[in-house]
N, CA, C, O and the ligand as a Tripos MOL2 file, in Angstrom:
@<TRIPOS>MOLECULE
protein
  309   307    78     0     0
PROTEIN
NO_CHARGES

@<TRIPOS>ATOM
      1 N         -23.4450  -15.8920   36.4990 N.3       1 MET1
      2 CA        -23.3530  -14.9970   35.3490 C.3       1 MET1
      3 C         -21.9400  -14.5720   35.1600 C.2       1 MET1
      4 O         -21.2470  -14.2600   36.1290 O.2       1 MET1
      5 N         -21.4850  -14.5490   33.9140 N.am      2 SER2
      6 CA        -20.2470  -14.1640   33.4740 C.3       2 SER2
      7 C         -20.2760  -12.7470   32.9960 C.2       2 SER2
      8 O         -21.2850  -12.3060   32.4450 O.2       2 SER2
      9 N         -19.2150  -12.0210   33.1830 N.am      3 LYS3
     10 CA        -19.0690  -10.7310   32.7040 C.3       3 LYS3
     11 C         -19.0740  -10.5010   31.1720 C.2       3 LYS3
     12 O         -18.5680  -11.3790   30.4730 O.2       3 LYS3
     13 N         -19.5390   -9.5280   30.6580 N.am      4 GLN4
     14 CA        -19.3700   -9.3090   29.3050 C.3       4 GLN4
     15 C         -17.9150   -9.2050   28.8650 C.2       4 GLN4
     16 O         -17.1680   -8.4110   29.4340 O.2       4 GLN4
     17 N         -17.5030   -9.9550   27.9020 N.am      5 PRO5
     18 CA        -16.0340  -10.1420   27.5440 C.3       5 PRO5
     19 C         -15.5650   -8.5790   26.9570 C.2       5 PRO5
     20 O         -16.2900   -7.9770   26.1650 O.2       5 PRO5
     21 N         -14.4420   -8.0870   27.3820 N.am      6 SER6
     22 CA        -13.9050   -6.8530   26.8680 C.3       6 SER6
     23 C         -13.0030   -7.0740   25.7200 C.2       6 SER6
     24 O         -12.1510   -7.9600   25.7820 O.2       6 SER6
     25 N         -13.1410   -6.2930   24.6330 N.am      7 PRO7
     26 CA        -12.2400   -6.5910   23.4490 C.3       7 PRO7
     27 C         -10.7340   -6.4560   23.8440 C.2       7 PRO7
     28 O          -9.8720   -7.0670   23.2120 O.2       7 PRO7
     29 N         -10.4310   -5.6400   24.9100 N.am      8 ALA8
     30 CA         -9.0130   -5.5380   25.2050 C.3       8 ALA8
     31 C          -8.4790   -6.7160   25.9240 C.2       8 ALA8
     32 O          -7.2630   -6.8900   26.0030 O.2       8 ALA8
     33 N          -9.3350   -7.5370   26.4530 N.am      9 THR9
     34 CA         -8.7440   -8.7160   27.2680 C.3       9 THR9
     35 C          -9.0470  -10.0400   26.6390 C.2       9 THR9
     36 O          -8.5200  -11.0800   27.0330 O.2       9 THR9
     37 N          -9.9330   -9.9800   25.6220 N.am     10 GLU10
     38 CA        -10.1120  -11.2660   24.8710 C.3      10 GLU10
     39 C          -8.8970  -11.6980   24.3780 C.2      10 GLU10
     40 O          -8.0820  -10.8630   23.9840 O.2      10 GLU10
     41 N          -8.6150  -13.0770   24.3350 N.am     11 PRO11
     42 CA         -7.4210  -13.6130   23.7530 C.3      11 PRO11
     43 C          -7.5790  -13.3910   22.1080 C.2      11 PRO11
     44 O          -8.6540  -13.4640   21.5130 O.2      11 PRO11
     45 N          -6.4410  -13.1390   21.5690 N.am     12 TRP12
     46 CA         -6.3540  -12.8120   20.0610 C.3      12 TRP12
     47 C          -6.3610  -14.2440   19.4110 C.2      12 TRP12
     48 O          -5.8010  -15.2300   19.8900 O.2      12 TRP12
     49 N          -7.0620  -14.2020   18.2800 N.am     13 GLU13
     50 CA         -6.9790  -15.3080   17.3640 C.3      13 GLU13
     51 C          -5.5720  -15.5600   16.9090 C.2      13 GLU13
     52 O          -4.7760  -14.6240   16.8380 O.2      13 GLU13
     53 N          -5.2420  -16.7600   16.6060 N.am     14 PRO14
     54 CA         -3.7540  -16.8720   15.9580 C.3      14 PRO14
     55 C          -3.7360  -16.1640   14.7200 C.2      14 PRO14
     56 O          -4.7260  -16.0900   13.9910 O.2      14 PRO14
     57 N          -2.5580  -15.6060   14.4500 N.am     15 GLY15
     58 CA         -2.4070  -14.8640   13.1610 C.3      15 GLY15
     59 C          -2.6120  -13.2910   13.2940 C.2      15 GLY15
     60 O          -2.2520  -12.5190   12.4050 O.2      15 GLY15
     61 N          -3.1650  -12.9150   14.3700 N.am     16 ILE16
     62 CA         -3.3820  -11.4180   14.5370 C.3      16 ILE16
     63 C          -2.1350  -10.7690   15.1200 C.2      16 ILE16
     64 O          -1.6600  -11.1200   16.2000 O.2      16 ILE16
     65 N          -1.5990   -9.7510   14.3110 N.am     17 ILE17
     66 CA         -0.4140   -9.0740   14.7080 C.3      17 ILE17
     67 C          -0.6080   -7.8340   15.4350 C.2      17 ILE17
     68 O           0.2620   -7.4290   16.2050 O.2      17 ILE17
     69 N          -1.7380   -7.1770   15.2320 N.am     18 ALA18
     70 CA         -2.0600   -5.9650   15.8570 C.3      18 ALA18
     71 C          -3.5920   -5.8250   15.9650 C.2      18 ALA18
     72 O          -4.3080   -6.3760   15.1280 O.2      18 ALA18
     73 N          -4.0830   -5.1390   16.9230 N.am     19 ARG19
     74 CA         -5.4930   -4.9660   17.1230 C.3      19 ARG19
     75 C          -5.6880   -3.5080   17.6220 C.2      19 ARG19
     76 O          -5.0480   -3.0240   18.5560 O.2      19 ARG19
     77 N          -6.6930   -2.8240   16.8610 N.am     20 TYR20
     78 CA         -7.0270   -1.4450   17.2940 C.3      20 TYR20
     79 C          -8.4950   -1.5150   17.8300 C.2      20 TYR20
     80 O          -9.3290   -2.2660   17.3230 O.2      20 TYR20
     81 N          -8.7480   -0.7290   18.8330 N.am     21 LEU21
     82 CA        -10.0420   -0.5150   19.4920 C.3      21 LEU21
     83 C         -10.6780    0.6430   18.6800 C.2      21 LEU21
     84 O         -10.0350    1.6690   18.4580 O.2      21 LEU21
     85 N         -11.9260    0.4720   18.2470 N.am     22 THR22
     86 CA        -12.5940    1.6180   17.6010 C.3      22 THR22
     87 C         -13.3410    2.3700   18.6320 C.2      22 THR22
     88 O         -13.5750    1.8990   19.7440 O.2      22 THR22
     89 N         -13.7480    3.6630   18.2080 N.am     23 VAL23
     90 CA        -14.4110    4.5030   19.1720 C.3      23 VAL23
     91 C         -15.7290    3.8590   19.6830 C.2      23 VAL23
     92 O         -16.2050    4.2500   20.7490 O.2      23 VAL23
     93 N         -16.3220    2.9050   18.9700 N.am     24 ALA24
     94 CA        -17.5260    2.3280   19.3640 C.3      24 ALA24
     95 C         -17.3120    1.0310   20.1530 C.2      24 ALA24
     96 O         -18.2670    0.3740   20.5680 O.2      24 ALA24
     97 N         -16.0480    0.6830   20.3460 N.am     25 GLY25
     98 CA        -15.7180   -0.5800   21.2200 C.3      25 GLY25
     99 C         -15.5290   -1.8910   20.4110 C.2      25 GLY25
    100 O         -15.2650   -2.9490   20.9830 O.2      25 GLY25
    101 N         -15.6770   -1.7890   18.9990 N.am     26 ALA26
    102 CA        -15.2680   -2.9710   18.2280 C.3      26 ALA26
    103 C         -13.8250   -2.9930   18.0630 C.2      26 ALA26
    104 O         -13.1440   -2.1360   18.6270 O.2      26 ALA26
    105 N         -13.2630   -3.9520   17.2980 N.am     27 THR27
    106 CA        -11.8270   -4.0660   17.0770 C.3      27 THR27
    107 C         -11.5840   -4.0050   15.6240 C.2      27 THR27
    108 O         -12.4940   -4.2840   14.8440 O.2      27 THR27
    109 N         -10.2980   -3.6240   15.1690 N.am     28 VAL28
    110 CA         -9.9320   -3.9080   13.8800 C.3      28 VAL28
    111 C          -8.5980   -4.5590   14.0000 C.2      28 VAL28
    112 O          -7.6240   -4.0610   14.5660 O.2      28 VAL28
    113 N          -8.6530   -5.8490   13.3490 N.am     29 ASP29
    114 CA         -7.6070   -6.8430   13.4290 C.3      29 ASP29
    115 C          -6.7900   -6.8490   12.3420 C.2      29 ASP29
    116 O          -7.2770   -6.8830   11.2120 O.2      29 ASP29
    117 N          -5.3690   -6.8140   12.5650 N.am     30 VAL30
    118 CA         -4.4860   -6.9180   11.4800 C.3      30 VAL30
    119 C          -3.7820   -8.2350   11.4530 C.2      30 VAL30
    120 O          -3.2530   -8.6510   12.4840 O.2      30 VAL30
    121 N          -3.7410   -8.9110   10.3550 N.am     31 ARG31
    122 CA         -3.1510  -10.2020   10.2550 C.3      31 ARG31
    123 C          -2.0030  -10.2380    9.2170 C.2      31 ARG31
    124 O          -1.9010   -9.2790    8.4530 O.2      31 ARG31
    125 N          -1.2080  -11.1800    9.1370 N.am     32 GLY32
    126 CA         -0.2330  -11.3190    8.1090 C.3      32 GLY32
    127 C           1.0560  -10.5400    8.5240 C.2      32 GLY32
    128 O           1.3710  -10.3330    9.6960 O.2      32 GLY32
    129 N           1.7550  -10.1360    7.4480 N.am     33 GLY33
    130 CA          2.8620   -9.2210    7.6940 C.3      33 GLY33
    131 C           3.6250   -9.1360    6.3860 C.2      33 GLY33
    132 O           3.3060   -9.7320    5.3570 O.2      33 GLY33
    133 N           4.7270   -8.2830    6.5440 N.am     34 GLY34
    134 CA          5.5390   -8.0870    5.2960 C.3      34 GLY34
    135 C           4.7210   -7.3480    4.2870 C.2      34 GLY34
    136 O           4.1070   -6.3300    4.6080 O.2      34 GLY34
    137 N           4.6950   -7.8650    2.9960 N.am     35 ASP35
    138 CA          4.0210   -7.3950    1.9370 C.3      35 ASP35
    139 C           2.4560   -7.8600    1.8070 C.2      35 ASP35
    140 O           1.6400   -7.3970    1.0100 O.2      35 ASP35
    141 N           2.2560   -8.7710    2.6710 N.am     36 HIS36
    142 CA          0.8460   -9.3690    2.4960 C.3      36 HIS36
    143 C           0.1430   -9.3410    3.9090 C.2      36 HIS36
    144 O           0.0130  -10.3540    4.5960 O.2      36 HIS36
    145 N          -0.2870   -8.1250    4.2680 N.am     37 ALA37
    146 CA         -1.0150   -8.0050    5.4640 C.3      37 ALA37
    147 C          -2.4640   -7.7830    5.1820 C.2      37 ALA37
    148 O          -2.7910   -7.3990    4.0590 O.2      37 ALA37
    149 N          -3.4040   -8.0030    6.1530 N.am     38 SER38
    150 CA         -4.7190   -7.6220    5.8440 C.3      38 SER38
    151 C          -5.3220   -7.1550    7.1830 C.2      38 SER38
    152 O          -4.8550   -7.4860    8.2730 O.2      38 SER38
    153 N          -6.3750   -6.3760    7.0200 N.am     39 MET39
    154 CA         -7.0370   -5.8190    8.1850 C.3      39 MET39
    155 C          -8.6290   -6.0560    8.0780 C.2      39 MET39
    156 O          -9.2030   -5.9440    6.9950 O.2      39 MET39
    157 N          -9.2480   -6.3630    9.1650 N.am     40 THR40
    158 CA        -10.7450   -6.5610    9.1700 C.3      40 THR40
    159 C         -11.3010   -5.8610   10.3270 C.2      40 THR40
    160 O         -10.8280   -6.0490   11.4480 O.2      40 THR40
    161 N         -12.3450   -5.0100   10.1060 N.am     41 CYS41
    162 CA        -13.0230   -4.3000   11.1850 C.3      41 CYS41
    163 C         -14.1530   -5.2210   11.5780 C.2      41 CYS41
    164 O         -14.9420   -5.6460   10.7330 O.2      41 CYS41
    165 N         -14.2320   -5.5230   12.8190 N.am     42 LEU42
    166 CA        -15.3180   -6.4200   13.4260 C.3      42 LEU42
    167 C         -16.5480   -5.6000   13.6910 C.2      42 LEU42
    168 O         -17.5320   -6.1760   14.1550 O.2      42 LEU42
    169 N         -16.5960   -4.1620   13.4120 N.am     43 GLY43
    170 CA        -17.7050   -3.5220   13.6060 C.3      43 GLY43
    171 C         -18.4580   -3.3800   12.2550 C.2      43 GLY43
    172 O         -19.6470   -3.6820   12.1500 O.2      43 GLY43
    173 N         -17.7660   -2.9390   11.3010 N.am     44 CYS44
    174 CA        -18.5300   -2.7240    9.9880 C.3      44 CYS44
    175 C         -18.1220   -3.6240    8.8470 C.2      44 CYS44
    176 O         -18.6170   -3.5120    7.7250 O.2      44 CYS44
    177 N         -17.1070   -4.6180    9.1970 N.am     45 SER45
    178 CA        -16.8290   -5.6650    8.3120 C.3      45 SER45
    179 C         -15.8670   -5.0440    7.1790 C.2      45 SER45
    180 O         -15.6730   -5.7300    6.1750 O.2      45 SER45
    181 N         -15.2870   -3.8460    7.2820 N.am     46 LEU46
    182 CA        -14.3920   -3.2790    6.2280 C.3      46 LEU46
    183 C         -13.1980   -4.2610    6.2220 C.2      46 LEU46
    184 O         -12.7530   -4.7940    7.2390 O.2      46 LEU46
    185 N         -12.7230   -4.4440    4.9570 N.am     47 HIS47
    186 CA        -11.5530   -5.4110    4.8200 C.3      47 HIS47
    187 C         -10.6750   -4.8920    3.7950 C.2      47 HIS47
    188 O         -11.1050   -4.5220    2.7030 O.2      47 HIS47
    189 N          -9.2690   -4.8490    4.1710 N.am     48 TYR48
    190 CA         -8.3360   -4.4960    3.1690 C.3      48 TYR48
    191 C          -7.3210   -5.5750    3.1730 C.2      48 TYR48
    192 O          -6.9960   -6.0960    4.2400 O.2      48 TYR48
    193 N          -6.7970   -5.9460    2.0400 N.am     49 SER49
    194 CA         -5.8200   -6.9410    2.0860 C.3      49 SER49
    195 C          -4.7330   -6.7380    0.8850 C.2      49 SER49
    196 O          -3.9790   -7.6320    0.5010 O.2      49 SER49
    197 N          -4.7740   -5.5200    0.4000 N.am     50 ALA50
    198 CA         -3.9020   -5.1910   -0.8020 C.3      50 ALA50
    199 C          -2.6820   -4.4720   -0.3840 C.2      50 ALA50
    200 O          -1.9860   -4.0010   -1.2840 O.2      50 ALA50
    201 N          -2.3240   -4.3180    0.8120 N.am     51 PHE51
    202 CA         -1.2220   -3.4510    1.2380 C.3      51 PHE51
    203 C          -0.1930   -4.1740    2.1130 C.2      51 PHE51
    204 O          -0.4720   -5.2600    2.6210 O.2      51 PHE51
    205 N           0.9440   -3.6070    2.2850 N.am     52 GLY52
    206 CA          1.9460   -4.2150    3.1220 C.3      52 GLY52
    207 C           1.5700   -3.9610    4.6690 C.2      52 GLY52
    208 O           0.5710   -3.3210    4.9940 O.2      52 GLY52
    209 N           2.4020   -4.4830    5.5150 N.am     53 GLU53
    210 CA          2.1950   -4.3380    6.8900 C.3      53 GLU53
    211 C           2.0630   -3.0290    7.4180 C.2      53 GLU53
    212 O           1.0960   -2.7180    8.1130 O.2      53 GLU53
    213 N           3.0340   -2.1960    7.1130 N.am     54 GLN54
    214 CA          3.1030   -0.8190    7.6340 C.3      54 GLN54
    215 C           1.8160    0.0000    7.1950 C.2      54 GLN54
    216 O           1.1960    0.6780    8.0140 O.2      54 GLN54
    217 N           1.4650   -0.0940    5.9320 N.am     55 ARG55
    218 CA          0.3170    0.6210    5.3620 C.3      55 ARG55
    219 C          -0.8920    0.1300    6.0120 C.2      55 ARG55
    220 O          -1.7730    0.9110    6.3730 O.2      55 ARG55
    221 N          -0.9770   -1.1900    6.1840 N.am     56 THR56
    222 CA         -2.1060   -1.7650    6.7190 C.3      56 THR56
    223 C          -2.4140   -1.3370    8.1060 C.2      56 THR56
    224 O          -3.5450   -0.9850    8.4400 O.2      56 THR56
    225 N          -1.2400   -1.3770    9.0320 N.am     57 ARG57
    226 CA         -1.4170   -0.7710   10.2880 C.3      57 ARG57
    227 C          -2.0310    0.6240   10.3780 C.2      57 ARG57
    228 O          -2.8920    0.9530   11.1940 O.2      57 ARG57
    229 N          -1.4360    1.4740    9.3590 N.am     58 GLU58
    230 CA         -1.8570    2.8510    9.3740 C.3      58 GLU58
    231 C          -3.3660    2.9210    8.9920 C.2      58 GLU58
    232 O          -4.1060    3.7070    9.5840 O.2      58 GLU58
    233 N          -3.8450    2.0670    7.9620 N.am     59 LEU59
    234 CA         -5.2730    2.1670    7.6450 C.3      59 LEU59
    235 C          -6.0260    1.5970    8.8380 C.2      59 LEU59
    236 O          -7.0750    2.1540    9.1600 O.2      59 LEU59
    237 N          -5.6160    0.5880    9.4980 N.am     60 ALA60
    238 CA         -6.3240    0.0800   10.5740 C.3      60 ALA60
    239 C          -6.5690    1.0730   11.6240 C.2      60 ALA60
    240 O          -7.6880    1.2350   12.1100 O.2      60 ALA60
    241 N          -5.4440    1.7950   12.0080 N.am     61 GLN61
    242 CA         -5.5010    2.7580   13.2010 C.3      61 GLN61
    243 C          -6.4500    3.9380   12.7170 C.2      61 GLN61
    244 O          -7.2720    4.4760   13.4590 O.2      61 GLN61
    245 N          -6.2440    4.2720   11.4100 N.am     62 GLY62
    246 CA         -7.0530    5.4350   11.0030 C.3      62 GLY62
    247 C          -8.5850    5.0590   10.9970 C.2      62 GLY62
    248 O          -9.4530    5.8350   11.3960 O.2      62 GLY62
    249 N          -8.8190    3.8680   10.5360 N.am     63 HIS63
    250 CA        -10.2790    3.4110   10.5750 C.3      63 HIS63
    251 C         -10.7820    3.2510   11.8510 C.2      63 HIS63
    252 O         -11.9820    3.4580   12.0310 O.2      63 HIS63
    253 N          -9.9540    2.8630   12.9190 N.am     64 ALA64
    254 CA        -10.4980    2.7620   14.1600 C.3      64 ALA64
    255 C         -10.8580    3.9190   14.8690 C.2      64 ALA64
    256 O         -11.6660    3.9280   15.7980 O.2      64 ALA64
    257 N         -10.1880    5.0110   14.3800 N.am     65 GLU65
    258 CA        -10.4250    6.2890   15.0020 C.3      65 GLU65
    259 C         -11.8480    6.9310   14.5340 C.2      65 GLU65
    260 O         -12.4290    7.8130   15.1660 O.2      65 GLU65
    261 N         -12.2930    6.3670   13.3700 N.am     66 LYS66
    262 CA        -13.5840    6.9020   12.8280 C.3      66 LYS66
    263 C         -14.7400    6.0700   12.8100 C.2      66 LYS66
    264 O         -15.8770    6.5310   12.7190 O.2      66 LYS66
    265 N         -14.4300    4.6300   12.9120 N.am     67 CYS67
    266 CA        -15.5000    3.7730   12.7720 C.3      67 CYS67
    267 C         -16.4610    3.8220   13.9460 C.2      67 CYS67
    268 O         -16.0480    3.6780   15.0970 O.2      67 CYS67
    269 N         -17.7240    4.0220   13.6670 N.am     68 ARG68
    270 CA        -18.6990    4.0300   14.8630 C.3      68 ARG68
    271 C         -19.7650    2.8770   14.8300 C.2      68 ARG68
    272 O         -20.7860    2.9030   15.5180 O.2      68 ARG68
    273 N         -19.4220    1.8280   13.9360 N.am     69 ALA69
    274 CA        -20.2420    0.6700   13.9500 C.3      69 ALA69
    275 C         -20.1140   -0.0970   15.2210 C.2      69 ALA69
    276 O         -19.0060   -0.2670   15.7300 O.2      69 ALA69
    277 N         -21.1350   -0.5360   15.7160 N.am     70 LEU70
    278 CA        -21.0450   -1.3740   17.0850 C.3      70 LEU70
    279 C         -20.6660   -2.8440   16.6600 C.2      70 LEU70
    280 O         -21.0600   -3.3270   15.5990 O.2      70 LEU70
    281 N         -19.9100   -3.4940   17.5200 N.am     71 PRO71
    282 CA        -19.5480   -4.8120   17.3000 C.3      71 PRO71
    283 C         -20.8440   -5.6670   17.3660 C.2      71 PRO71
    284 O         -21.7740   -5.3970   18.1260 O.2      71 PRO71
    285 N         -20.8320   -6.6760   16.5450 N.am     72 ARG72
    286 CA        -22.0780   -7.5610   16.5840 C.3      72 ARG72
    287 C         -22.1880   -8.1760   18.0210 C.2      72 ARG72
    288 O         -21.1530   -8.6040   18.5310 O.2      72 ARG72
    289 N         -23.1970   -8.2390   18.6090 N.am     73 PRO73
    290 CA        -23.3040   -8.7990   19.9340 C.3      73 PRO73
    291 C         -23.2450  -10.2810   19.7770 C.2      73 PRO73
    292 O         -23.7090  -10.8170   18.7710 O.2      73 PRO73
    293 N         -22.6000  -11.0670   20.8930 N.am     74 ALA74
    294 CA        -22.5430  -12.4060   20.8730 C.3      74 ALA74
    295 C         -23.9390  -12.8590   21.0730 C.2      74 ALA74
    296 O         -24.5720  -12.3950   22.0210 O.2      74 ALA74
    297 N         -24.4900  -13.7370   20.2600 N.am     75 VAL75
    298 CA        -25.9510  -14.2190   20.3980 C.3      75 VAL75
    299 C         -25.8800  -15.6300   21.0630 C.2      75 VAL75
    300 O         -25.1980  -16.5690   20.6530 O.2      75 VAL75
    301 N         -26.6520  -15.6260   22.1000 N.am     76 THR76
    302 CA        -26.8520  -17.0510   22.6170 C.3      76 THR76
    303 C         -28.2270  -17.4870   22.3730 C.2      76 THR76
    304 O         -29.1700  -16.9160   22.9210 O.2      76 THR76
    305 N         -28.3880  -18.4970   21.5560 N.am     77 PRO77
    306 CA        -29.6930  -19.1280   21.1470 C.3      77 PRO77
    307 C         -30.4850  -19.6110   22.3680 C.2      77 PRO77
    308 O         -31.5800  -20.1530   22.2190 O.2      77 PRO77
    309 ZN        -15.3810   -0.2540   10.8800 Zn       78 ZN78
@<TRIPOS>BOND
     1     1     2 1
     2     2     3 1
     3     3     4 2
     4     3     5 am
     5     5     6 1
     6     6     7 1
     7     7     8 2
     8     7     9 am
     9     9    10 1
    10    10    11 1
    11    11    12 2
    12    11    13 am
    13    13    14 1
    14    14    15 1
    15    15    16 2
    16    15    17 am
    17    17    18 1
    18    18    19 1
    19    19    20 2
    20    19    21 am
    21    21    22 1
    22    22    23 1
    23    23    24 2
    24    23    25 am
    25    25    26 1
    26    26    27 1
    27    27    28 2
    28    27    29 am
    29    29    30 1
    30    30    31 1
    31    31    32 2
    32    31    33 am
    33    33    34 1
    34    34    35 1
    35    35    36 2
    36    35    37 am
    37    37    38 1
    38    38    39 1
    39    39    40 2
    40    39    41 am
    41    41    42 1
    42    42    43 1
    43    43    44 2
    44    43    45 am
    45    45    46 1
    46    46    47 1
    47    47    48 2
    48    47    49 am
    49    49    50 1
    50    50    51 1
    51    51    52 2
    52    51    53 am
    53    53    54 1
    54    54    55 1
    55    55    56 2
    56    55    57 am
    57    57    58 1
    58    58    59 1
    59    59    60 2
    60    59    61 am
    61    61    62 1
    62    62    63 1
    63    63    64 2
    64    63    65 am
    65    65    66 1
    66    66    67 1
    67    67    68 2
    68    67    69 am
    69    69    70 1
    70    70    71 1
    71    71    72 2
    72    71    73 am
    73    73    74 1
    74    74    75 1
    75    75    76 2
    76    75    77 am
    77    77    78 1
    78    78    79 1
    79    79    80 2
    80    79    81 am
    81    81    82 1
    82    82    83 1
    83    83    84 2
    84    83    85 am
    85    85    86 1
    86    86    87 1
    87    87    88 2
    88    87    89 am
    89    89    90 1
    90    90    91 1
    91    91    92 2
    92    91    93 am
    93    93    94 1
    94    94    95 1
    95    95    96 2
    96    95    97 am
    97    97    98 1
    98    98    99 1
    99    99   100 2
   100    99   101 am
   101   101   102 1
   102   102   103 1
   103   103   104 2
   104   103   105 am
   105   105   106 1
   106   106   107 1
   107   107   108 2
   108   107   109 am
   109   109   110 1
   110   110   111 1
   111   111   112 2
   112   111   113 am
   113   113   114 1
   114   114   115 1
   115   115   116 2
   116   115   117 am
   117   117   118 1
   118   118   119 1
   119   119   120 2
   120   119   121 am
   121   121   122 1
   122   122   123 1
   123   123   124 2
   124   123   125 am
   125   125   126 1
   126   126   127 1
   127   127   128 2
   128   127   129 am
   129   129   130 1
   130   130   131 1
   131   131   132 2
   132   131   133 am
   133   133   134 1
   134   134   135 1
   135   135   136 2
   136   135   137 am
   137   137   138 1
   138   138   139 1
   139   139   140 2
   140   139   141 am
   141   141   142 1
   142   142   143 1
   143   143   144 2
   144   143   145 am
   145   145   146 1
   146   146   147 1
   147   147   148 2
   148   147   149 am
   149   149   150 1
   150   150   151 1
   151   151   152 2
   152   151   153 am
   153   153   154 1
   154   154   155 1
   155   155   156 2
   156   155   157 am
   157   157   158 1
   158   158   159 1
   159   159   160 2
   160   159   161 am
   161   161   162 1
   162   162   163 1
   163   163   164 2
   164   163   165 am
   165   165   166 1
   166   166   167 1
   167   167   168 2
   168   167   169 am
   169   169   170 1
   170   170   171 1
   171   171   172 2
   172   171   173 am
   173   173   174 1
   174   174   175 1
   175   175   176 2
   176   175   177 am
   177   177   178 1
   178   178   179 1
   179   179   180 2
   180   179   181 am
   181   181   182 1
   182   182   183 1
   183   183   184 2
   184   183   185 am
   185   185   186 1
   186   186   187 1
   187   187   188 2
   188   187   189 am
   189   189   190 1
   190   190   191 1
   191   191   192 2
   192   191   193 am
   193   193   194 1
   194   194   195 1
   195   195   196 2
   196   195   197 am
   197   197   198 1
   198   198   199 1
   199   199   200 2
   200   199   201 am
   201   201   202 1
   202   202   203 1
   203   203   204 2
   204   203   205 am
   205   205   206 1
   206   206   207 1
   207   207   208 2
   208   207   209 am
   209   209   210 1
   210   210   211 1
   211   211   212 2
   212   211   213 am
   213   213   214 1
   214   214   215 1
   215   215   216 2
   216   215   217 am
   217   217   218 1
   218   218   219 1
   219   219   220 2
   220   219   221 am
   221   221   222 1
   222   222   223 1
   223   223   224 2
   224   223   225 am
   225   225   226 1
   226   226   227 1
   227   227   228 2
   228   227   229 am
   229   229   230 1
   230   230   231 1
   231   231   232 2
   232   231   233 am
   233   233   234 1
   234   234   235 1
   235   235   236 2
   236   235   237 am
   237   237   238 1
   238   238   239 1
   239   239   240 2
   240   239   241 am
   241   241   242 1
   242   242   243 1
   243   243   244 2
   244   243   245 am
   245   245   246 1
   246   246   247 1
   247   247   248 2
   248   247   249 am
   249   249   250 1
   250   250   251 1
   251   251   252 2
   252   251   253 am
   253   253   254 1
   254   254   255 1
   255   255   256 2
   256   255   257 am
   257   257   258 1
   258   258   259 1
   259   259   260 2
   260   259   261 am
   261   261   262 1
   262   262   263 1
   263   263   264 2
   264   263   265 am
   265   265   266 1
   266   266   267 1
   267   267   268 2
   268   267   269 am
   269   269   270 1
   270   270   271 1
   271   271   272 2
   272   271   273 am
   273   273   274 1
   274   274   275 1
   275   275   276 2
   276   275   277 am
   277   277   278 1
   278   278   279 1
   279   279   280 2
   280   279   281 am
   281   281   282 1
   282   282   283 1
   283   283   284 2
   284   283   285 am
   285   285   286 1
   286   286   287 1
   287   287   288 2
   288   287   289 am
   289   289   290 1
   290   290   291 1
   291   291   292 2
   292   291   293 am
   293   293   294 1
   294   294   295 1
   295   295   296 2
   296   295   297 am
   297   297   298 1
   298   298   299 1
   299   299   300 2
   300   299   301 am
   301   301   302 1
   302   302   303 1
   303   303   304 2
   304   303   305 am
   305   305   306 1
   306   306   307 1
   307   307   308 2
@<TRIPOS>SUBSTRUCTURE
     1 MET1         2 RESIDUE 1 A MET
     2 SER2         6 RESIDUE 1 A SER
     3 LYS3        10 RESIDUE 1 A LYS
     4 GLN4        14 RESIDUE 1 A GLN
     5 PRO5        18 RESIDUE 1 A PRO
     6 SER6        22 RESIDUE 1 A SER
     7 PRO7        26 RESIDUE 1 A PRO
     8 ALA8        30 RESIDUE 1 A ALA
     9 THR9        34 RESIDUE 1 A THR
    10 GLU10       38 RESIDUE 1 A GLU
    11 PRO11       42 RESIDUE 1 A PRO
    12 TRP12       46 RESIDUE 1 A TRP
    13 GLU13       50 RESIDUE 1 A GLU
    14 PRO14       54 RESIDUE 1 A PRO
    15 GLY15       58 RESIDUE 1 A GLY
    16 ILE16       62 RESIDUE 1 A ILE
    17 ILE17       66 RESIDUE 1 A ILE
    18 ALA18       70 RESIDUE 1 A ALA
    19 ARG19       74 RESIDUE 1 A ARG
    20 TYR20       78 RESIDUE 1 A TYR
    21 LEU21       82 RESIDUE 1 A LEU
    22 THR22       86 RESIDUE 1 A THR
    23 VAL23       90 RESIDUE 1 A VAL
    24 ALA24       94 RESIDUE 1 A ALA
    25 GLY25       98 RESIDUE 1 A GLY
    26 ALA26      102 RESIDUE 1 A ALA
    27 THR27      106 RESIDUE 1 A THR
    28 VAL28      110 RESIDUE 1 A VAL
    29 ASP29      114 RESIDUE 1 A ASP
    30 VAL30      118 RESIDUE 1 A VAL
    31 ARG31      122 RESIDUE 1 A ARG
    32 GLY32      126 RESIDUE 1 A GLY
    33 GLY33      130 RESIDUE 1 A GLY
    34 GLY34      134 RESIDUE 1 A GLY
    35 ASP35      138 RESIDUE 1 A ASP
    36 HIS36      142 RESIDUE 1 A HIS
    37 ALA37      146 RESIDUE 1 A ALA
    38 SER38      150 RESIDUE 1 A SER
    39 MET39      154 RESIDUE 1 A MET
    40 THR40      158 RESIDUE 1 A THR
    41 CYS41      162 RESIDUE 1 A CYS
    42 LEU42      166 RESIDUE 1 A LEU
    43 GLY43      170 RESIDUE 1 A GLY
    44 CYS44      174 RESIDUE 1 A CYS
    45 SER45      178 RESIDUE 1 A SER
    46 LEU46      182 RESIDUE 1 A LEU
    47 HIS47      186 RESIDUE 1 A HIS
    48 TYR48      190 RESIDUE 1 A TYR
    49 SER49      194 RESIDUE 1 A SER
    50 ALA50      198 RESIDUE 1 A ALA
    51 PHE51      202 RESIDUE 1 A PHE
    52 GLY52      206 RESIDUE 1 A GLY
    53 GLU53      210 RESIDUE 1 A GLU
    54 GLN54      214 RESIDUE 1 A GLN
    55 ARG55      218 RESIDUE 1 A ARG
    56 THR56      222 RESIDUE 1 A THR
    57 ARG57      226 RESIDUE 1 A ARG
    58 GLU58      230 RESIDUE 1 A GLU
    59 LEU59      234 RESIDUE 1 A LEU
    60 ALA60      238 RESIDUE 1 A ALA
    61 GLN61      242 RESIDUE 1 A GLN
    62 GLY62      246 RESIDUE 1 A GLY
    63 HIS63      250 RESIDUE 1 A HIS
    64 ALA64      254 RESIDUE 1 A ALA
    65 GLU65      258 RESIDUE 1 A GLU
    66 LYS66      262 RESIDUE 1 A LYS
    67 CYS67      266 RESIDUE 1 A CYS
    68 ARG68      270 RESIDUE 1 A ARG
    69 ALA69      274 RESIDUE 1 A ALA
    70 LEU70      278 RESIDUE 1 A LEU
    71 PRO71      282 RESIDUE 1 A PRO
    72 ARG72      286 RESIDUE 1 A ARG
    73 PRO73      290 RESIDUE 1 A PRO
    74 ALA74      294 RESIDUE 1 A ALA
    75 VAL75      298 RESIDUE 1 A VAL
    76 THR76      302 RESIDUE 1 A THR
    77 PRO77      306 RESIDUE 1 A PRO
    78 ZN78       309 GROUP 0 **** ****
């Protein structure tokens, strides 16, 4: 039996520049950089891609502090 993977220790996908842990244990990933960054919440699927890197990081952090959507469990058929 393998342990449940923790969002804090999972390897990051290529392209992710920052990752924020939400209060429910999901993650908000920030990709890109410069004027073209994007963020995706893996709990509630919120996605922003219209802002620069600094603003996107702020949005991601702010969202991570409020989002209570649980991460989708890994399904093994
Ligand atoms: Zn969310």
